[in-house]
LUMSE-313212 format. One line per 8 residues: number of its first residue (from 1); for each residue x, y, z of N, C-alpha, C. Coordinates in steps of 0.2 Angstrom, whole numbers, plus 5000, padded with zeros to 4 digits. Last residue first. Layout:
<rs>
NUM) X:Y:Z:X:Y:Z:X:Y:Z ~ ...
</rs>
This chain:
<rs>
66) 4732:4912:5234:4733:4911:5227:4738:4906:5225 ~ 4720:4916:5246:4726:4912:5244:4726:4911:5237 ~ 4708:4922:5250:4713:4926:5246:4720:4922:5245 ~ 4698:4915:5256:4702:4919:5260:4708:4922:5257 ~ 4682:4910:5254:4688:4912:5251:4692:4917:5255 ~ 4671:4897:5256:4676:4901:5260:4682:4903:5256 ~ 4664:4892:5245:4660:4895:5251:4665:4900:5255 ~ 4666:4895:5228:4669:4893:5234:4665:4896:5240
58) 4653:4892:5216:4656:4897:5220:4659:4894:5227 ~ 4648:4889:5201:4651:4885:5206:4655:4890:5210 ~ 4634:4894:5192:4640:4897:5195:4642:4892:5201 ~ 4626:4893:5177:4627:4890:5183:4634:4893:5185 ~ 4624:4902:5166:4618:4898:5168:4619:4894:5175 ~ 4629:4919:5166:4631:4912:5167:4624:4908:5169 ~ 4635:4933:5157:4629:4929:5159:4632:4922:5160 ~ 4641:4949:5158:4643:4942:5157:4637:4938:5160
50) 4639:4963:5160:4635:4959:5156:4636:4952:5155 ~ 4646:4969:5170:4648:4971:5163:4644:4967:5158 ~ 4643:4962:5181:4640:4969:5180:4641:4972:5173 ~ 4650:4950:5179:4643:4950:5178:4640:4957:5178 ~ 4663:4956:5181:4661:4953:5174:4654:4953:5173 ~ 4662:4959:5194:4664:4964:5189:4662:4962:5182 ~ 4660:4946:5200:4655:4951:5201:4656:4957:5195 ~ 4673:4940:5197:4667:4937:5195:4661:4943:5195
42) 4681:4949:5204:4682:4948:5197:4676:4945:5194 ~ 4677:4947:5217:4677:4953:5214:4677:4953:5207 ~ 4681:4934:5220:4674:4935:5219:4673:4942:5216 ~ 4694:4927:5211:4692:4932:5216:4684:4933:5215 ~ 4697:4919:5201:4700:4917:5207:4699:4922:5213 ~ 4687:4910:5189:4689:4916:5192:4692:4914:5199 ~ 4684:4903:5173:4687:4902:5180:4689:4908:5183 ~ 4671:4898:5162:4676:4903:5164:4678:4902:5172
34) 4666:4887:5150:4668:4887:5157:4673:4893:5158 ~ 4654:4881:5140:4659:4886:5140:4660:4887:5148 ~ 4648:4866:5132:4649:4870:5138:4654:4876:5137 ~ 4637:4855:5125:4641:4861:5123:4642:4865:5130 ~ 4637:4838:5128:4634:4845:5129:4639:4850:5128 ~ 4641:4825:5127:4639:4829:5121:4635:4835:5122 ~ 4645:4818:5138:4638:4819:5137:4636:4822:5131 ~ 4659:4820:5138:4656:4813:5138:4648:4813:5136
26) 4660:4834:5137:4662:4830:5132:4659:4823:5132 ~ 4654:4837:5150:4651:4840:5144:4653:4836:5138 ~ 4664:4831:5158:4657:4829:5158:4653:4831:5152 ~ 4675:4838:5155:4675:4831:5154:4668:4828:5154 ~ 4671:4851:5160:4673:4850:5153:4672:4843:5151 ~ 4670:4848:5174:4664:4850:5170:4665:4849:5163 ~ 4683:4844:5177:4677:4839:5178:4671:4841:5174 ~ 4690:4856:5174:4691:4849:5170:4686:4844:5171
18) 4685:4864:5184:4684:4866:5177:4685:4859:5173 ~ 4690:4858:5195:4683:4859:5194:4681:4860:5187 ~ 4704:4860:5193:4701:4854:5194:4694:4853:5193 ~ 4705:4874:5193:4706:4871:5187:4704:4863:5187 ~ 4701:4877:5207:4697:4880:5201:4698:4876:5195 ~ 4711:4870:5213:4704:4867:5214:4700:4870:5208 ~ 4722:4877:5210:4722:4870:5208:4715:4868:5208 ~ 4719:4890:5214:4720:4889:5207:4719:4882:5205
10) 4708:4895:5226:4714:4890:5225:4714:4888:5218 ~ 4697:4903:5226:4704:4906:5227:4710:4902:5226 ~ 4685:4901:5213:4688:4898:5219:4695:4901:5220 ~ 4672:4899:5203:4675:4904:5207:4678:4901:5213 ~ 4666:4896:5187:4669:4893:5193:4673:4898:5197 ~ 4652:4897:5177:4658:4900:5180:4660:4896:5186 ~ 4646:4892:5161:4647:4891:5168:4653:4895:5170 ~ 4633:4891:5149:4639:4895:5151:4640:4894:5159
2) 4629:4880:5137:4628:4882:5144:4635:4886:5146 ~ 4620:4878:5122:4626:4880:5125:4625:4882:5132
</rs>
């Protein structure tokens, strides 16, 4: 099982990336769990509480748009 986080302030893009990852996992028979975050603060808070990810897709420029 791979644990993946997507962090993007644009909800459409976050959902789009999540779908790409999940479709890839299904196609390749790879077990994946994907969490989507819309703020970096939320991602950091969950990681500080013990959430672990094998891979994080992080938006480079986050300006707070929702």
